[in-house]
Structure formats: C-alpha cells, structure tokens
N, C-alpha and C positions, 0 to 999 in steps of 0.2 A: 218703447220703440225709440225714444229720444236718445237713449244711452248708446245707440249704435253709430251715432254721427260724430265725426271729428270736427271740432270747431276752432281750436287754438292754432295760431300760426306756428308756434314752436313745435307742435305735434306734426304738422305738415313738413316742417324742415327736418325733423328727425326721420320721418318716413323717406323723404327724398335722399337724405344722406346715407342712411343705414339699410334701406330697403332693396329688395330684389326688383328689377325693372323688366317689364314685359311690354313689347310693342305690338300694336295691331294697326289696321288701316284707319280705324275710326277713333282709337283712344290708346293711351299708354297707362299702365297701372304700375304703382310702386307698392310693395307690401313688405312689412317687417313685423316681428313679434312684439307683443306687449304683455303686461303682467296678468291681465284679466283672462277670463275664459270665453268671452264673446267676441265675435268678429265686429270690427268697427270700420266705418267707411267715411271718406271725405271725397267731395267732388269739386274739381276745379275746371272752370271754363274761362279762357282768357278773352279779353276784349277784341282780340284779332279775329275771333270767330264771328262776331256780329254784335249788334246792339243788345241792350238789356232784355228785350222781349225774346230774342232768339236764344240768348244764353240761359235765361230762365226756363224756356221750354226744354232745352237740352238737359238741364239739371232735373227738371220734373220727370223726364223720361228715365234718366239714370237712377233717380231715387225710387221710382216705381219698380224697375227691374231688380234693384237691391232688395226692396221691401218684399217682393214676391218670392225671392230666392234665399232670403237670409237664413231660414231654418235648414237649408241644404248645405250651407257653407261651414267650413271648419272654423272654430273659434280660436282666440288667442293671437289674432293678427290684426294689425291696422293696415288698411289699404286706401291709397289715394288714387282716384280715377281722374285722369287728365284728358279732356276731350280734344280731338283734333278736327280740322276743317271738314273732312269727309263725312263726319257724323251728321251734318246738316241735311244731306240728300238721302240718308239711309232710312229704311223703314224700321219700325220698332223691333220686329222679329230678328232682323240682322244685327242690330245693336245688342239685343239681348244675347244672341248666340255668341257674338264676339266677346262680350264681357265675361260670360261664363267660361268660354274656352281660355281666355287669358287668366282668369282666376285658377283654373285647373292647372295650367302650365306653371304658374307661380307656386302653386301648392306642391307640384312635383319637384320644382327647383329647391324649395325650402326643405323638403324631405331629403333630397340628395345632399344638400349642404349640411344638414344635421348629421347624416350618417358619415359623411366625409370627415367632419370635425370629431366625431366619436372615434373613428379609426385612427386619426392623427393623435388624439389624446391617448389611446390605447398603446400605440407604438411608442409614444414619448414615455409613458409609464413603464413599459417593458425595457426601454433603453436606459432609463434612470435606475431601474432595478439592478441591472447588470453592470 
C-alpha cells in the first residue's frame, strides 16, 4: 500500500506542470501519466486551510477515501489532490463523491486527449506519406 503514495517534491511539480487539472468545490486534482501500472496519489493541504490538526484530519479523510477505492481506479497515472477551504465543513460522503467524480472526469479527459493525439499523428503520417 505504501507504493501508491507520491512523496517527492519533483514528482508533485511534474504533475502540476504536465497534468490534467479538474476543479471541484472542495478540491482540485491534477493527473498525469507515469511509467508504472498502478495508480499513485499525493495529497496537499495548505496552511491557509487551518492549523496542523485540521490539515492532518483532512489528509486522513482523503487517504481513507483513496485507500477504499484504489482497486476501482485505473493505473498508470499520478494524481495530486489539493484540498480547498470548503472541505472543512463537508461530510465524508460528499468529499468521497466529489473526489471520485473528479477522478472520472480526469479519466475521460485523458482518454480524449490520447485519441486526439492518435488522430493527429495519423494525419501527420498520411500527410508525410504523400
């Protein structure tokens, strides 16, 4: 289970720079591909949200949601979850529902982006052929 967590700063920076961004009321997720076949996650909660006790509680909630649903998520992607202020007053079920919906949206965006790149490469190959 430890291998699903992103720990290095450079990995977060790569995800923020190269990843697909999805907004929600309680969080923002960034997601991009990586070489492995498992889904990996990182959680970021800024000090603007609250003191350490509050931030740690939010991280525990998000980790539990990810732990519960990790087998249902597609692998090969790194995802960073950034908590927003409204997450403080939200019940567990709403946070879980929003996170899973954002992950589904990002998944669809990634698939659309992949098929778009495939079509572009095919057109380019046809153009270069003639």
